[in-house]
C-alpha positions as CSV (number, residue, x, y, z in Angstrom):
1,M,-14.6,-10.4,-42.7
2,K,-12.0,-11.9,-45.1
3,N,-9.4,-9.8,-47.0
4,F,-8.8,-11.0,-50.5
5,I,-6.5,-9.7,-53.3
6,S,-7.8,-10.3,-56.8
7,I,-5.5,-10.3,-59.8
8,L,-6.8,-9.1,-63.1
9,G,-4.9,-11.5,-65.4
10,T,-4.6,-9.3,-68.5
11,N,-2.9,-6.1,-69.5
12,S,-5.9,-5.1,-71.7
13,D,-7.3,-1.6,-71.2
14,Y,-10.8,-3.0,-71.7
15,S,-11.5,-6.4,-70.2
16,T,-14.7,-8.2,-69.2
17,N,-12.5,-9.9,-66.5
18,R,-12.2,-6.4,-65.0
19,L,-15.9,-6.2,-65.0
20,L,-16.2,-9.6,-63.4
21,L,-13.8,-8.7,-60.6
22,Q,-15.6,-5.4,-60.0
23,F,-18.9,-7.3,-59.8
24,I,-17.4,-9.8,-57.3
25,Q,-16.0,-6.9,-55.3
26,K,-19.4,-5.2,-55.1
27,H,-21.6,-8.3,-54.8
28,F,-19.7,-9.8,-51.9
29,K,-18.8,-6.6,-50.0
30,D,-20.5,-7.8,-46.9
31,Q,-18.4,-11.0,-46.8
32,A,-15.0,-9.8,-47.8
33,N,-12.8,-6.8,-48.6
34,I,-11.6,-7.4,-52.1
35,E,-8.9,-5.3,-53.7
36,I,-8.3,-5.5,-57.5
37,F,-4.7,-5.5,-58.6
38,E,-3.8,-4.5,-62.2
39,I,-0.8,-6.2,-63.8
40,K,-0.7,-4.1,-67.0
41,D,2.1,-1.9,-65.8
42,L,4.4,-4.7,-64.6
43,P,7.5,-5.3,-66.7
44,A,8.0,-8.5,-68.7
45,F,9.9,-11.1,-66.7
46,N,13.6,-11.1,-67.5
47,K,15.2,-13.4,-64.9
48,P,17.4,-10.8,-63.0
49,K,20.6,-12.2,-61.6
50,D,20.0,-10.6,-58.2
51,R,16.5,-12.2,-58.0
52,K,15.0,-8.9,-56.8
53,S,11.4,-8.0,-57.6
54,P,10.6,-4.8,-59.5
55,H,8.6,-2.4,-57.3
56,G,5.2,-3.4,-58.8
57,V,5.9,-7.1,-58.4
58,Q,7.0,-6.6,-54.8
59,E,3.9,-4.6,-54.1
60,L,1.8,-7.5,-55.4
61,A,3.8,-10.0,-53.3
62,D,3.3,-8.0,-50.2
63,K,-0.5,-7.8,-50.8
64,I,-0.7,-11.5,-51.4
65,R,1.1,-12.3,-48.2
66,K,-1.2,-10.1,-46.2
67,A,-4.4,-11.4,-47.8
68,D,-6.4,-14.3,-46.6
69,G,-6.8,-15.6,-50.1
70,V,-6.3,-14.7,-53.8
71,I,-8.8,-14.6,-56.7
72,I,-7.4,-14.7,-60.2
73,S,-9.5,-13.8,-63.2
74,S,-8.1,-14.5,-66.6
75,P,-9.4,-14.4,-70.2
76,E,-8.3,-17.1,-72.7
77,Y,-5.8,-16.2,-75.4
78,N,-5.0,-18.9,-77.9
79,H,-6.2,-21.7,-75.6
80,S,-4.1,-20.4,-72.7
81,V,-3.6,-17.4,-70.3
82,P,-2.3,-14.0,-71.5
83,A,1.5,-13.5,-71.6
84,A,1.2,-10.7,-69.0
85,L,-0.3,-13.1,-66.4
86,K,2.3,-15.8,-67.1
87,S,5.0,-13.2,-66.8
88,T,3.6,-12.1,-63.4
89,L,3.6,-15.6,-62.1
90,E,7.2,-16.1,-63.3
91,W,8.2,-13.0,-61.4
92,L,6.5,-14.3,-58.2
93,S,8.1,-17.8,-58.6
94,Y,11.6,-16.5,-59.3
95,T,11.8,-13.7,-56.7
96,N,9.6,-14.2,-53.6
97,Q,7.3,-17.2,-53.8
98,A,4.5,-15.2,-52.3
99,L,1.8,-17.6,-53.6
100,I,3.1,-20.7,-51.8
101,D,0.3,-22.2,-49.6
102,K,-2.0,-19.3,-50.4
103,P,-5.6,-20.3,-51.1
104,V,-6.6,-19.3,-54.7
105,M,-9.9,-19.2,-56.5
106,L,-10.0,-19.1,-60.3
107,T,-12.5,-17.2,-62.4
108,G,-12.6,-16.2,-66.0
109,A,-14.5,-14.5,-68.8
110,S,-13.9,-14.7,-72.5
111,Y,-15.6,-13.7,-75.7
112,G,-16.1,-17.3,-77.0
113,K,-18.6,-20.0,-76.0
114,L,-16.3,-22.0,-73.8
115,G,-15.3,-19.0,-71.6
116,S,-11.8,-19.5,-70.2
117,S,-11.9,-23.3,-69.5
118,R,-8.6,-24.1,-71.2
119,A,-6.9,-21.1,-69.7
120,Q,-8.0,-22.1,-66.3
121,S,-6.7,-25.6,-66.8
122,H,-3.3,-24.3,-67.8
123,L,-3.4,-21.8,-64.9
124,R,-3.9,-24.7,-62.4
125,Q,-0.9,-26.5,-63.8
126,M,1.3,-23.4,-63.4
127,L,0.1,-22.6,-59.9
128,D,1.1,-26.1,-58.8
129,A,4.7,-25.6,-59.9
130,P,7.2,-25.9,-57.0
131,E,8.0,-22.2,-56.5
132,L,4.3,-21.2,-56.9
133,K,2.6,-24.1,-55.1
134,A,-0.6,-22.3,-54.4
135,R,-3.5,-24.0,-52.8
136,I,-6.1,-24.0,-55.6
137,M,-9.7,-24.6,-54.7
138,P,-10.5,-28.0,-56.3
139,S,-13.7,-29.0,-58.2
140,S,-14.6,-25.4,-58.9
141,E,-14.7,-23.6,-62.2
142,F,-16.5,-20.3,-62.8
143,L,-16.6,-19.4,-66.4
144,I,-18.4,-16.7,-68.4
145,G,-18.7,-17.3,-72.1
146,Y,-19.8,-14.6,-74.6
147,S,-18.7,-12.2,-72.0
148,L,-19.3,-9.1,-74.1
149,Q,-23.1,-9.7,-73.7
150,A,-22.9,-10.9,-70.0
151,F,-23.0,-7.5,-68.2
152,D,-25.4,-4.6,-68.2
153,D,-24.5,-1.0,-68.5
154,N,-23.9,-0.8,-64.7
155,G,-21.4,-3.7,-64.8
156,N,-23.8,-6.3,-63.3
157,L,-24.1,-9.9,-64.5
158,T,-27.4,-10.3,-66.2
159,D,-27.8,-14.1,-65.9
160,Q,-29.3,-15.0,-62.5
161,R,-28.1,-18.6,-62.9
162,K,-24.5,-17.3,-63.3
163,I,-24.9,-15.1,-60.2
164,E,-26.2,-18.1,-58.2
165,A,-23.3,-20.3,-59.4
166,L,-20.8,-17.5,-58.4
167,E,-22.4,-17.2,-55.0
168,R,-22.0,-20.9,-54.4
169,I,-18.4,-20.9,-55.5
170,F,-17.5,-17.8,-53.5
171,N,-19.1,-19.3,-50.3
172,D,-17.1,-22.4,-50.9
173,F,-14.0,-20.4,-51.2
174,V,-14.5,-18.6,-47.9
175,H,-14.7,-22.0,-46.2
176,F,-11.8,-23.3,-48.3
177,V,-9.6,-20.4,-47.0
178,D,-10.3,-21.4,-43.4
179,I,-9.7,-25.1,-44.0
180,T,-6.5,-24.4,-46.0
181,N,-5.0,-22.1,-43.4
182,Q,-5.7,-24.7,-40.6
183,L,-3.9,-27.3,-42.7
184,V,-1.0,-25.0,-43.5
185,N,-0.6,-24.0,-39.8
186,A,-0.7,-27.7,-38.7
187,N,2.3,-28.6,-41.0
188,E,5.6,-27.2,-42.1
189,P,4.8,-24.5,-44.6
190,H,6.2,-25.0,-48.1
191,Q,7.3,-21.4,-47.9
192,E,10.2,-22.5,-45.6
193,Q,11.3,-25.0,-48.2
194,A,11.2,-22.5,-51.1
195,P,14.8,-21.2,-50.8
196,S,16.1,-24.7,-51.5
197,Y,14.6,-24.7,-55.0
198,S,16.9,-23.6,-57.8
199,W,16.4,-22.8,-61.4
200,E,20.1,-23.6,-62.0
201,A,21.6,-27.0,-62.8
202,K,23.6,-28.5,-59.9
């Protein structure tokens, strides 16, 4: 049984991405323990001189390190990810680098036709930055467009084809986690190199 931490990539009180993560949590309960982490109460990133994480950010970092993998679900705001999610990633990159070498699966739901395709593309770029350097599952994109109509009153996805696509991607992710961890353990982890990175000019 895998242990995953899922990050809700918005500070919105109502989000179809929350519904999506809750559905994933319930639908795959026999394959993984999935905890949903809310970022809505995290402070905006402000580049503290001591590089120490606020309590909520440190809590998230600790959960990421203990998890076998991470699932991030984000809406799309103005062709990119919400500011709250970008701020959270900036906290992680600047203070603790908890995502380095961590297997990550991306999902997203948005009100428009294209779902969160452009947001996911930007998110992949961000997660590949030197002080984040997550291991993002390749060739996978789970998107829900018109997400306000995608769930029933019980929070279940109504499109069976979407459910089947999600099942395939989730099963791939379980295998991807095993393969990634074998690869990381066979080589020098990037985590050990992280302290040498610097945001300051030499």
